[in-house]
C-alpha positions as CSV (number, residue, x, y, z in Angstrom):
1,M,0.1,-9.6,-65.2
2,L,-1.9,-6.5,-64.1
3,T,-0.2,-3.4,-62.9
4,L,-1.5,-1.2,-60.1
5,I,-0.6,2.5,-60.0
6,P,-1.4,5.1,-57.3
7,I,-1.9,8.4,-59.1
8,P,-1.4,11.4,-56.7
9,A,-4.0,14.1,-56.8
10,F,-4.8,17.2,-54.8
11,A,-3.0,17.4,-51.5
12,D,-3.1,13.7,-50.4
13,N,-5.5,11.6,-52.6
14,Y,-4.6,8.5,-54.6
15,L,-6.5,7.7,-57.7
16,W,-5.9,4.0,-58.1
17,L,-5.4,2.8,-61.7
18,L,-5.2,-0.9,-62.7
19,H,-4.3,-1.9,-66.2
20,D,-3.3,-5.0,-68.3
21,G,-1.1,-3.0,-70.7
22,Q,-4.0,-2.2,-72.9
23,R,-7.2,-1.8,-70.8
24,A,-7.6,0.1,-67.6
25,L,-9.9,0.9,-64.8
26,V,-9.6,3.8,-62.4
27,V,-11.0,4.1,-58.8
28,D,-12.5,7.4,-57.4
29,P,-11.1,9.8,-60.0
30,G,-11.7,13.1,-58.3
31,D,-9.5,14.9,-61.0
32,A,-9.5,13.8,-64.6
33,A,-6.2,15.4,-65.7
34,P,-3.6,13.1,-63.9
35,V,-5.6,10.1,-65.0
36,Q,-5.7,11.2,-68.6
37,R,-1.9,11.9,-68.4
38,I,-1.2,8.4,-67.3
39,L,-3.6,6.9,-70.0
40,A,-1.9,8.9,-72.7
41,E,1.7,8.0,-71.5
42,L,0.9,4.3,-71.4
43,N,-1.5,4.2,-74.4
44,L,-4.3,2.7,-72.3
45,D,-8.0,2.4,-73.0
46,L,-10.0,3.3,-69.9
47,Q,-12.9,0.8,-69.8
48,T,-14.2,1.2,-66.2
49,I,-14.6,3.8,-63.5
50,L,-15.3,2.5,-59.9
51,V,-16.6,5.1,-57.5
52,T,-16.9,4.2,-53.7
53,H,-18.8,7.3,-52.4
54,H,-20.1,10.7,-53.5
55,H,-17.5,13.2,-52.1
56,P,-16.2,15.5,-54.8
57,D,-12.5,14.5,-54.4
58,H,-13.7,11.1,-55.4
59,T,-16.1,12.0,-58.3
60,G,-14.9,15.3,-59.6
61,G,-13.3,13.8,-62.8
62,V,-16.0,11.2,-63.7
63,H,-17.9,13.3,-66.2
64,E,-14.7,14.3,-68.2
65,L,-13.2,10.9,-68.1
66,R,-16.6,9.2,-69.3
67,D,-17.0,11.8,-72.0
68,N,-13.4,11.4,-73.3
69,T,-13.1,7.6,-73.1
70,G,-16.6,6.1,-73.1
71,A,-15.7,4.2,-69.8
72,K,-18.6,2.6,-67.9
73,V,-19.1,4.1,-64.4
74,Y,-20.1,2.2,-61.4
75,G,-21.1,3.5,-58.0
76,P,-23.1,3.2,-54.8
77,A,-26.9,3.0,-55.4
78,T,-28.0,5.2,-52.7
79,E,-25.6,8.1,-53.3
80,I,-25.6,11.0,-55.9
81,I,-22.9,9.9,-58.4
82,P,-22.5,11.7,-61.8
83,K,-25.0,10.0,-64.1
84,P,-25.2,7.9,-66.1
85,Y,-23.8,5.1,-63.8
86,E,-24.5,1.5,-62.8
87,P,-25.8,1.5,-59.3
88,L,-24.4,-1.1,-57.0
89,D,-25.1,-2.5,-53.5
90,E,-23.9,-5.3,-51.3
91,G,-23.2,-8.5,-53.2
92,D,-23.2,-7.1,-56.7
93,V,-20.4,-8.0,-59.0
94,V,-18.5,-5.9,-61.5
95,A,-16.6,-7.8,-64.2
96,T,-13.8,-5.9,-65.7
97,L,-10.1,-6.6,-66.8
98,G,-10.8,-10.3,-66.5
99,L,-11.6,-9.8,-62.8
100,S,-14.9,-10.1,-60.8
101,F,-15.1,-7.4,-58.1
102,R,-17.7,-8.1,-55.3
103,V,-19.3,-5.1,-53.8
104,I,-19.2,-4.8,-50.0
105,A,-21.5,-2.2,-48.4
106,V,-19.4,-0.2,-45.9
107,P,-21.5,2.7,-44.5
108,G,-20.1,5.1,-42.0
109,H,-17.9,7.6,-43.7
110,T,-20.9,8.3,-45.9
111,S,-24.3,6.5,-45.6
112,G,-24.0,4.6,-48.9
113,H,-20.3,3.9,-49.1
114,I,-19.2,0.8,-50.9
115,A,-15.9,-1.1,-51.5
116,Y,-14.8,-3.4,-54.3
117,Y,-13.1,-6.8,-53.6
118,T,-11.6,-9.4,-55.9
119,Q,-10.2,-12.7,-54.7
120,S,-7.3,-12.8,-57.1
121,M,-5.2,-10.1,-58.8
122,N,-1.8,-11.4,-59.7
123,G,-2.3,-14.2,-57.2
124,K,-3.4,-12.0,-54.2
125,P,-6.9,-10.6,-53.2
126,L,-7.4,-6.9,-54.0
127,L,-9.5,-4.3,-52.1
128,F,-10.5,-0.8,-53.1
129,C,-11.8,0.6,-49.8
130,G,-12.2,4.3,-50.5
131,D,-12.3,6.4,-47.3
132,T,-13.6,3.6,-45.1
133,L,-10.1,2.2,-44.1
134,F,-6.9,4.0,-44.1
135,S,-3.4,2.7,-43.1
136,G,-3.5,3.3,-39.3
137,G,-6.9,4.9,-39.3
138,C,-10.4,5.0,-40.7
139,G,-12.6,7.6,-42.3
140,R,-14.4,10.3,-40.4
141,L,-18.1,9.6,-39.7
142,F,-19.7,12.4,-41.8
143,E,-23.0,10.5,-42.3
144,G,-23.0,7.2,-40.6
145,T,-22.9,6.0,-37.0
146,P,-20.1,4.5,-34.9
147,A,-22.0,1.2,-34.9
148,Q,-22.2,1.3,-38.8
149,M,-18.5,2.1,-39.1
150,L,-17.4,-0.7,-36.7
151,A,-19.6,-3.2,-38.6
152,S,-18.1,-2.0,-41.9
153,L,-14.5,-2.3,-40.7
154,D,-15.3,-5.8,-39.1
155,K,-16.3,-6.8,-42.8
156,L,-12.9,-5.6,-44.1
157,A,-11.0,-7.1,-41.3
158,A,-12.5,-10.6,-42.1
159,L,-10.9,-10.5,-45.6
160,P,-7.8,-12.6,-46.2
161,G,-4.7,-11.1,-44.5
162,N,-2.7,-10.8,-47.8
163,T,-5.5,-8.6,-49.3
164,V,-3.7,-5.7,-51.2
165,T,-5.6,-2.8,-49.6
166,C,-5.9,0.4,-51.7
167,C,-6.9,3.3,-49.5
168,T,-7.4,6.7,-51.2
169,H,-5.5,9.2,-49.0
170,E,-1.9,9.5,-47.8
171,Y,-2.9,9.9,-44.2
172,T,-0.6,7.3,-42.9
173,L,1.9,9.3,-40.9
174,S,-0.7,11.4,-39.1
175,N,-2.7,8.3,-38.4
176,L,0.2,6.6,-36.9
177,R,1.0,9.4,-34.6
178,F,-2.5,9.0,-33.1
179,A,-2.2,5.2,-33.1
180,V,1.0,5.4,-31.0
181,A,-0.8,7.7,-28.5
182,V,-3.6,5.1,-28.2
183,D,-1.5,1.9,-28.3
184,P,1.9,3.0,-27.0
185,D,3.3,-0.4,-26.0
186,N,2.8,-1.9,-29.6
187,Q,6.3,-2.5,-30.9
188,T,5.0,-3.6,-34.3
189,L,3.3,-0.3,-34.6
190,A,6.5,1.6,-33.7
191,S,8.4,-0.3,-36.3
192,Y,5.8,0.3,-38.9
193,Q,5.8,4.0,-38.1
194,A,9.6,4.1,-38.7
195,H,9.2,2.2,-42.0
196,C,6.5,4.7,-43.2
197,E,8.5,7.7,-42.2
198,K,11.5,6.4,-44.3
199,L,9.0,5.8,-47.4
200,R,7.7,9.4,-47.1
201,E,11.3,10.8,-46.7
202,Q,12.0,9.2,-50.1
203,H,8.7,10.6,-51.5
204,Q,7.2,7.1,-51.8
205,P,3.7,6.1,-51.0
206,T,2.9,4.2,-47.9
207,L,0.1,2.4,-49.8
208,P,-1.1,-0.1,-50.6
209,T,-1.2,-1.8,-47.2
210,S,-2.7,-5.2,-46.3
211,I,-5.4,-6.4,-44.0
212,A,-2.8,-8.4,-41.9
213,Q,-0.7,-5.3,-41.4
214,E,-3.6,-3.2,-40.3
215,L,-4.8,-5.8,-37.9
216,L,-1.4,-5.4,-36.2
217,I,-1.3,-1.6,-36.1
218,N,-4.5,0.1,-36.8
219,P,-6.3,1.1,-33.6
220,F,-9.7,1.1,-35.3
221,L,-9.3,-2.6,-36.2
222,R,-8.1,-3.3,-32.6
223,T,-10.8,-1.6,-30.4
224,R,-11.6,-5.0,-28.8
225,Q,-8.0,-5.5,-27.5
226,P,-7.6,-4.8,-23.8
227,A,-4.9,-2.1,-24.3
228,L,-7.2,-0.3,-26.6
229,I,-10.2,-0.5,-24.3
230,S,-8.2,0.8,-21.5
231,S,-7.0,3.7,-23.5
232,A,-10.6,4.5,-24.7
233,Q,-11.8,4.4,-21.0
234,H,-9.1,7.0,-20.1
235,F,-10.5,9.3,-22.7
236,D,-14.2,8.5,-21.9
237,A,-14.9,6.7,-18.7
238,A,-18.4,5.8,-20.2
239,A,-16.8,3.6,-23.0
240,H,-18.0,0.1,-21.9
241,D,-18.9,-2.0,-25.0
242,D,-17.7,-2.5,-28.5
243,V,-19.5,0.4,-30.0
244,S,-18.9,3.0,-27.3
245,V,-15.1,2.0,-27.1
246,F,-15.0,2.5,-31.0
247,A,-16.9,5.8,-30.7
248,A,-14.6,7.1,-28.0
249,I,-11.4,6.3,-30.0
250,R,-12.9,8.0,-33.1
251,Q,-13.9,11.0,-31.2
252,W,-10.4,11.1,-29.7
253,K,-8.9,11.0,-33.2
254,N,-11.1,13.8,-34.3
255,Q,-9.6,16.2,-31.7
256,F,-6.1,14.8,-31.7
257,K,-3.4,17.3,-32.5
């Protein structure tokens, strides 16, 4: 059995650590210190560092962790990741901890963003999606286009519903406040919001989520639903097709208070 641990960092990041009791991998280690603390506490050997994109809060601890542990680093081929690292693109496979992670290209948040997917971790699929997908939301489009992000989210939405989905920020409550504004008649969303509020009151993470859960409550995976199209058109009357509806909802989120 493998153990999955969300390591809090900065104000709202999660650095995901997966281990088998001896060997470990870590995803997007923006800060080395909390990772090293867990490795020491659990007496783990860090073998692999997976990076989804180049932002400093996802890469800032890579050099220190690699130097201290000898872990092999993997990251997107078209982005600037702390070298040396193994560059990856769509369809590449990373073998570690007895798992095979398939690389999925998911541009949008950044131009070369990738995600890591394995079909079975303790009997369920597992996804490390970086800042492409959040619970109730998606990443800002810093470098990519709405069409790219929509296509990337479509790839993730097509994964099995029970996929354990590891997002890298605790943005859930703020995302859900926006989701309710866009999709006010969604009772599943209202129930999920109450559930997540209780988790945060108890200082528990709202993550990981699942693809099935996000298909029910995440407006950015539901932009083809009539209720979401209607909401988008209230915000921007020019929203008329899949991409412009998605773009309108993303722009609405950017300025939502």
